[in-house]
N, C-alpha and C positions, 0 to 999 in steps of 0.2 A: 227341526229342518224348516227353513225359510221358504216360505211360500210366496208366489207372484203369478201375474197373470200369463195362464199357459199360453205357448206357442206350439207350433208344427213340431219342434225337436223334443219339448217336454212331453207334448201329447203322443208321441211314437213311443217314448220311455214308459210312460204309466198307460199306455193301451187306451188312451180317450180320444183318438184319432179315427174319425169315420167319414163316409161319404151320405149325404143326405138322402141320395136316390138309391139307396140300399146296395149300393156296390161295395163289396168288400175289399179290403186292401190287397188281399192276395189275389183276387180277380184283376184289379187295376194294375199288379206288378205283371200279371200274364200279358194284360193289352200293351205294355210297354214294351215286353219283349217283342209282341207282333209287329208293333209300330216300327221298331229298330230293324226287325228283319225286312219288313216292307220296303223302308226306306234304303235298306243295304242293296235290294234287287233293283230298286229304281236306278241306281249309282252304277249298276253293273256296265250299263254303256252309256257313254257321254259324248256330246258333240265335240268337244276336244279331249285330247288323250291328257289324264292326270295321274299323277304318282299316286301310290299307295298313301302316303300320309294324308295328301290333300284329298283324296277320296274318303278316308277316314274322318277328316275335318267335318266335310260335308255331310256325312252320314249323322255325326253327331251334334252339329248345328239343326239341321232338318228334324231329326227325331227330338231334340229337346224342345223346338217350337210347337211341334204336333203333341208332345206328352203334356207339355204345360197347357196348352188349349183343351186336352183332354181331361187334365186334372180339374181346371176351371168350370168345365161343363158339368163335371160330377157333382159341384158343389161340395167341397171338403169342408167339415165342420170338427171342431174340438167341443167336446162334452165336458163340462167344469160344473162345479158346485160354486155358486156366488151368492153374496147377501141380497137380499131384496130390499132395494132402496126405502128408507124411512120407514120400514116395518121391524127392525131389530134396534135394540139399544147397545150403545157402547159406554162402558164406564172407564174414565180417566182419572187415575190417582197419582196425585202429586206429591212427593215428598216436600214437606214444609219445615225439616227440623233444623236445627242449628247448623249441622254439618252442611248444609245447601248453601250456607253463607261463604263457605271456604273459597277463596280466589286462587284456585289452582289451574285454572284454563288460560289459553293464550291471552296475552294482553291484560294479563291479571283481572280477567273475567270471573265473576263468581258463578258457582253451578247453578244457583237460581235464575241469574241474569240470563245465562246460556239457554235454560229451559224457557223462559218466558220468550226469549227471541226465536227460537225454532217453533214451538208451540203456536203463539199468538201472533208475532210480528211476521213471520215466514208463511204463515196461513195453514199450518198444518191440521189444526182443529177445524179450520173451516173446510179444508178439503175433506176430512173424514165427515163432517155434518151433513155432506150431500147424499152420503150413502147410510148414515146412523142417525139415530137420536142420540145426542151428546148428554152424558151426565157426569160433571166434573167434581172431583173431590180433593181436598187438602187432606195430609195425614202426618202425625207425629207419634206419639202413644195415643193419640185420640184420632179420629176422623170425622170429618165435617165437609157438608156439601158447599160448594162455592159458586157463584156466578160469573166470577171473571177474575183477572189478573191481579186487581187491587187487593183481593182478600188473602193473599199469599204475604207470609211475614216473616219466615225463617226464624222463627222463636221458639220452635217446641224442644225440650230438653231430652227428648228420647225418641226411638223410631221404633215402630212395630208393624212390619209388613204384614204379619199373619194378622194382626187386629184390623187392619185395612182392608185385607181381602174378606174376612168374616164380615165386617161391617158393610161393605158393597153387597154382599150377598143375602144379609138381612135385608137391606134398604131396596133391592131390586129385585127381592124375592116375588116371582108371578110375572114379570116382565119378560119378554122375549130377548134376554141377555145376549148378545152375539160374540161378547170377547169384553175384555178388559185390558186397558193399557196402565203398566205401572211404571213411573217414572222416578227413579232414586239412584242414590249413589250406594245403594246396598248395605250400608253401615247400620245394620239391624242390631240393637243393644237389648232387645227384649228376650225373655226366656223361652218364648214360643217359638215353633218350627212352622214357618210358612209353606215348607213343602207339602205338609200333609193336606193343606187346605187347596193348595194347587192342585194337587192330585185329583181332589175332589172335584175341582173344576172340570178337570180333564175327563174324568169319568163321565160327566155330564155334558161334554163336547162343548165347553166354554174356554176357549183358548186365553192364555193371559201372554200379552206382549210386553217384554220389558225394554226400559230403555236407561241404558247406563251412563252417569253422569261424573265427569270426575277424572282425576289420576289415578291409575292403579298403584304407583308408587309416588308417594309425596317425597320429593328429594331433599328438602331441608325442613326439619321441625324438630323442636324440644317441648317435650309435653310432661305435665305432671300427670303420673297414672293412678296414684294412691297416695293417701295423707293417713298416718296412724298416730293420734295423740291422746293423752290422759283426758279423759273427759271432765273428771273432778280431781281437784288437788287441794292438798292442806296448805296453808300458808306458809310461806317460806321454803316449802318444797322444789326441789329440781326434778323435772320431768324430761323425758326425750319426745322428740317429733322425729317421726320417721317419714321420710319422702321417697317415693319410688318415681325415678325418671327415665324417660324412654327418648330415644332421639333417633333422627335420620340425617347423616350428612355432617356430622360434629364430631366424629370420633377424635379422641385426645384432647378436645378443645375444654379450655378452664372457663368455668361459668361459676357466678356467684349465687348462692342461695341465700336469702335473707327472710327474715320474719318481722312483720311490721305489726305494731300496737298503734292504730290509727296512723298518724304522722312519724311516729317514733319507731325508730330500728332498734328490735330489741335483741337480735343475734344475727349473725352473718357468717358464712364459709365459704371459700372458693373451693370447687371440687373439680376433678376432672373426669370427664365422660368417658365412658368405655365403648366398646364395639357397639356400633349401629344395630337397632333393632333388639337389643339386649336389655331388659329393665334392670336398674340398679338401684340400691336402696342406700339413702345417706341420711345421718342422724344429726340433728341440732339440738342442744340443750338448753331449756328456758327455766327461769324463777319467775313467776308472775310477781309484777310490782305493785298491783292494786287489788284489793278484796272486792271484786267484782265478777260478773259475768263477761269474759272478755272474749271478743272476736278477732281472733289473728289473722293476717294474711301471709300467706306464704308465696314467695315470688322467686322465679328463676330468671335470671338475667335474660332478656331479649337479644338475640344475637341477629348479626346482619344476614338477610335473604331468608329468614323465617317466614313460611307461609301462613302459618297459624300461630297467631300471637294471645288468643283467648286461653289457650291451656296453660300459659305460664305463670299462672296465679291462681291461688286457692284459699278458700277462708275456711276456718275451724273455730271450734268453740270451746273454750276451757272455763268450767266453773270454778272460780276462787273467791267465792262468796264466803262469808262467816258460817261455819258451822259448828253444830254442838261438840263439844271436845269429845274426843275417845276415851272411853273408861277402861282402865288399866289396873288391875290387882297386883301387887307386888309383895310377895311375902319372903322375909329376910330372918334368916336363922341366929343372926347375932350382929350387934353393932360393928360395922367395919367401914373402912374409907369408901369403899365401892359404893356402898348404900347412899352413904352420905352425898357423894358427887353425883349420883345418878338424879337424887332427889333435886339438887341444885340444878342439873343440867336441863330438866324439864319445868322448873319453878316459872320462868318466863313466857313459856309457850301456851297459849291459850288453847290451843286444839288438843292438848293433852291433858287429861285427868288423872293422875297418879295416886292411887289410894294404897297405902302401904300399911303393913303389918309386920312389926317388927319385935323379934324376941329378945327382950335386954337381959333375961335371965331365968331361971327356973321358975315356969308358970306365970313370967312375967311378960307382958306385952305392952307394946306401945303403938297406938294407932296416929297416922298422919294424913292428911289431904283428905279426910272422909267428907262428906256433904251432910251428913245427918247423924245424929245421936246413935242411932241403931246400926247404922252400918258397920259391919264386922265387930259389932258389940259381942258376939258370942264366938269370935274367933273366925276359922275359915266357914264359908257359906255351908250352912247346913242342906239346901236343897238345891236342885238343878235351876229352878227359877231364879233363884238370888245370884246364883254363880253366873248364869248365863246372861244377866245384865251388863258384865263386863265384855269388852271386845278382845282383852288379851291379858295373860297371867305371866308373871315373872317370878321364878323361884330362885333364890340366892342363898348358898349354903345351907339350906335346909334339910334337918334330918329326916329320915324315912319314918320314923315313930311320930312324927308330927300328923301324919294322916292315918285316917283308917281305910280299908278295904274300899268301903262305898264312896270315900272321898276321892282316893285313886281313879276308881271308875269314873265318878263325874268330871275328873280332870280329863281323862281321855276321852269321855262323850263331849266334853267341851271343845275339843279340838276337832274330834272326828264328825260330831253330828251338827254341833252349834256353829262350827265354822271359825271358832276363835283361833288367836294365836298363841304360842307358849314359847317363854324362853327360860333354859336353865342356864343360870349364870355362875361361874366360879366352881367350887368343888362339889363333886356328885357322892353321894353317900352309897357306898357299896350295896347297901341293903336294897336299893332300887333295881339292881339287876333281877330280870324276871318279872317286874311290876309294870302296870301299863304305861308310867313313865318310860321305861326303858323302850317302850314299843313306840311312843310318841318322837323321842330324840332322833336325830339325823345321823347320830354315830353310835356305835355298839359300846356297851359298857363291859369292861374287863376286870376282873379281881385283881389286887394289886399283886397277890401272890405268883400270878400268872405273866406277870411282866418282868422284863429284863432288869437286872439289879440297877442299871443307871437310870432307869424310867420310873423307879419307886419312889415313894414318898410324898406324893402329891405336890400341891401348891405350898411350897416353905421356903424361905430364905436361907442362904448358905452356899456352901459349895457344891452342893448336889446340883447334877445337870438340870433338874427340873425346876430348880429355884434360881437360877442364873438370869441376870439381864439379859434382853434379846429385842432386837428389831424384827416386829412382826413382817411377814413377806405377803404381799398382795397378790393372789392367784389370778389367773387370765379373766376369770369371771368377776373377782374382787376388782380389779381395773374398771371396768365398764358398768359395775352394780350401783344403781342410784343410792343404795344404803350408805355407801362409804365414799361419796362423792363430797370433797371439799371445794371443789371448782368445777365449774363445766367445760374448762379447757383441759385436755388431756394431760399435757405437760406440765401445766401448772398443779394440777391434782397431783401428780406423782412426785412434784419437787415439795409440796406441802406434807405429803406422807413422809418423804425422807427427812422433814423436820421435826416430826412428830418425837417425844421422848422414849427411850427404850421401855418395855414393860418388863415386869420380874415376875416369874414363876408361872407354870402352867400345870393343869390338871391332865395326866394322860389317859385317854381312851382308846378303845380299839379303832378299828378301820371305818371308814365312811359307809353309809349304807347306800345299796344301790338306790340311784334316783335323787340322791341328795348333792349338795352343791357346796365347794368349799370355797370362801370367800377370803380368808386371812389364813395362814399356816405358819408354824414354826420355821425359822430359817436352816437350822440345823438337826433338832432332834426328829427321828423316825421311829415308826412302830410296823414292823412288817412290810420294810421297804416303801412306806407311805409316811411321807412328811406329817407330822402331827397338827391335826386340823385345829385352829384357835376359834374361827368362826364359821358355822356351817349352818345349812338350812335345808328343809325339804317341805314338800306338800304331804299333808297327812290327812286322809279322809277329805273332809271339807274345809279344812283348815290347814295350817302352816306353822311349823316348828323350828327352832334355832337353838344351837347350843353355843355358849362361850366360854371357854374352858380357861380363862384366866381372870383373876380378881384384881387386877393392877391398872384398868383403863384410866383410874383416877389420876394417874401420873401423868396423862395427857393434858391434865388442867393445871396440876401442881406445878410442873417444870415448865411449863410455857408461861410467857406474860399473863397477867391477869385480863387483857384485852382479848387474848387468843380465844376463839370460840369453837375450836376443832373438836373438843370434846363433847360440847353441847350439841353441836350439829351433828356428830355421828350417833349419839345416844337418842336424839329427836328422830332422825330418820330412821333408827332401828326400831325404836317403839312406835312408830308410825306405821313402819311396813308390817309389822307384827298386827297391828289392831286395824288397818284401814280394809283389810280384806274380808273381815268378819262381817255375815250379812246381816241387815237391820232387820226389824220387823216387818216393815214394808221395803220391797225393792221393785224400783223402776227400771223396764229395760225397753230398747226401741229394736225395731228390726233392722235398722240401717245405722252407719257409722255418721252418715250425713245425708241431708235431703234437698231436694231442689222443687222449685215451686211447681204444683201440679201432682206430686208425688203422693202416694197415701202413707200416712204415718201410722204405724200399728204398735200401739202401746202394749205392754205386758207387766203386770204387778204381780210380784208373789208376795203373798201375805202368809205371815207365821203368827202362831198364838203365844202366849208367854213361855211356854216352854219350846219355843221356835220348832213347832210342829206345824204341817201345813193345814191352814184354816180353810175349811170350805163353805161356811155357814156366815161369812162376812157380807156387809153391804159396802159397796165402793163407789164413790163420785170423783169424777175428775173434771177439775176447773181449767180450762185452757186459756191463756192470756197470748194473743198473738202480737206481731210486731205494730200493730194499730192500736194496741192495748184494748181490744174488744175482748170481754170474758164471755166464755160459752161452758155451761155445765152439761155434763153428760154422765150415764151410769156406765159402770163397767161390769161386763157379763162373765159370770164364772164359765171357765173351759172344762167341761165335763171330763175331758180326756186328761188333765192334769190336775193333780191335786195343789189346792192353794194358789192356783194361776187364775187370773181375770183380766180380761182384754177389752180394747176399745180402740177404735180407729176413725181418723178423719183426715181430711185434704188439706195438705199446706199450700195456701193460695197466696202468701204473701211472703217475699223474701225478707229475712232477718231473724231476731231471736224470738222462740216461743218458750213461753214458762208454764210448767204444769204443776198443779197441786192435786194429790190423791188424797182422799179423806176416806178412813177406813171406820166402820162401825161393826163390832163382832156380834156374834148371837147373843151374847151375854149383856150387850149394850157399853163395852167399854169404848168410850168416846173421849174421855177426859184425861187421857194419857198422851205425853208428848210423841209417844211412838204411834199414834194413830194416824197420824198424817204425813206425808212424805212429798218433796218437792223435787223437781228434776228440770232440765232445760235442755233444747237442741236449737240448732241454728240451719236455716233454710239458706242455700246459697246459689251462686250462679253453677250450672251444671259442667262437669268436664266429659260427661259421657260421650257427647256428640263429637267430641275433638279428639278422642281416643280411638286408634284404628279407623280413622275417618277416610282412608283411602277407598277408591271404588272397589266393592266386591262383585265384579263382573261374574264369577264363577257362581255366586248364590243366585243372581238375577238370571243367568243362562240357564240353571237346573230349574227355576221356577216356570220359566217358559217351556223347556223341553218336557216336562212332567204333565203340563196342562195341555200340551199340544198347540203352544204358540211359538214365538220366535223372539231371538233376543237382538237388539241393535244398538251399537253405539251412537251417542247423541248424534254425532256427526253424519251418521247413516240413515237419521231417522225420516228422512224425506222419502224414502222407500217404504216406509210403514204403511201408507193409506192404500198401496196396491196389494201389499201382502195380505192386510187383514182382509180386503174384500174378497180374496180368492183363498182364503184359508177355511177349511170347513169348520163349521160349528153347528149346533143343534137347530138352527133355524136357516140354514143354508138352502138354497134351491138349485135345482139342476137346470143349466142354460146350454145353449148350443151357440157357438160363436164361430161365424162364418170365416173362412181363409180365403174365399175365390176373389173377394173385392179388396184384397189390400193393394195398396199402391205401389208396393215393392214388387208383387206379382206382375203388374201392368208395365211397370217400369223393366223389369227382367223380360218379358215377352218382346217390348219394342226393341230393347239392345239385341236380342238374339235375331229379330228379323233384320234389322240393319246391319248386323255383322253379315248375316247370310248374303244379303243382297249385295252389300260392299265386295265380298269374298267372290261372288258369282261374276260380277263386273270385272273383277279383276283377273278372271282366268278365263273372260270370255264366253262364259256359258249362258244359255239362253233362261 
């Protein structure tokens, strides 16, 4: 309810009208009746004959004059609650966040400029200062007292109305606070609910008066809502950048999305905007060109008439620095072309280290790619600690008898607990059915005797259907999987796949498991009405697994020109995918995808011991390098509620790239290990929060005013605020009586009635 200075009509409505001399309104009404009757008697006989309407007219005029005189003589008053001048305080909270710089008001005026004009230039604060002690504050996600207009900057990267109200409550606690004026666009992007704080003010009779600034609907704008991209990539990898775009007023418009690396355009695409107000996601693919921490800038083409331009670009960081090679263990049952060409595929890739153990004959084995004389010297790793040093394991045509029961269980633990990757390539020994390997795989294993006759035979050449040449078919998931990308362009990628030579032979398995994903399938052969899966993957425990049921991908190299690297590209991407998700001994996580200046950065480090179990007894130090290349060391504290988790936080005060180094010393003093430290990086960018959903939220501001006992005003009607505040009850209001008898309009009315009476009487010839 909007309050204002009470008058006769509002006083009658709320029962605050009385007469100072103790006459009740009901007695006054009775006196009016007697006066009217008395005047009627006096006009029963007149010196000249009058018609009934004229008699009624003269009775009404004369009665009105007498009643008006009686009304004034009885001294009518309105009893009201009113602030005591200069005895109470009034807090003025002015939104100083970036959204207040939006120029969506008439003549291109910014919201902040309109606020300054209304509050300062038009004298609203001066008028309020006649009745209140004014305390002025600016707020964004923090609040600060200001002395004048020159301290407003429109640079806050977030808005928190609840924080602002709470800050005023703390700062003015103990003072006679008569009310709060909140000037904002209502674009609150904090996680706190300001209504609860406003209700608390209302309970203490401290009304909050809200002034809304800006348009409730911004007619023309295109904005980036969210960006999602890989934070860390391996050299030569292709990764997707997903951008969420929202708009108003540009439905069906073609716009260009582009990604820049400095002044160089990396990739661009023209997209068509959908219905307005609906967020749509678009994807762009990038292969980083240089081994570095790269800050990319994503741009949405600026359109004619856009009101907000700052939400058309955003920066994100990709870590493409040189990294330690991913360790992969490859166990092969016999020399074959697939083995030879897989080794060749990764030989030039420094991001992959492939240690192979090849069975060349009965009890004869050959090691390649080993980094020390002891690596794999006794065959398959004998304990978990040795096995868990690898990130992925590949089994190729190896027999069940190669492993004992403990080793099979170690393989399952490697995937499920350590979080490693697992690939079974080629033919699978039937003896693995019912073993932990069968559990890990994304496909079910079926005994050959249970298969239809045309699907028996395994991988072999000849006229048998399972041994014939075929072109593998990409599934829908395979078309868009980064594992099988030969080009960032969809049409070019499909064309390159059509140029790949035929494969020969497939090992027949059962159906795909629930939750698994098929990327490649046989174009003709089916089992139980399902195309035979050639390449399938799934999550298993903390890790991931994959099956490749052909042994002829080497043909993609042999049957193509030597310069063609399709085979190398595909195998490198598959092996990276298997290994890159395996957790390291130290994992650094951030609580946000991106940060803005002034944000709190919460760092979470997960520490595992050599058996990849949570380590609660480690000592961690975090060294932070900010964009100014200043180094800050700080300890990380163990989170008592989470095993192996350590935390630290700090405020990001500069825009740019931050680098972190976390150093770990275990309780056993293991600090000479390369796994005892971990680096990470993040970027602090300009904020999009203040330009997303930046229209005026009058509903929120009105609710804040309502629950606190105040009133909501649009900025254009803010001139009425001073009068409303003065007569709105608060905890420090006093009761006053306002005289009505000395109002100029009453005197004017009395004179008018007397003149009308005199002129009318003269006209009719009455004395």
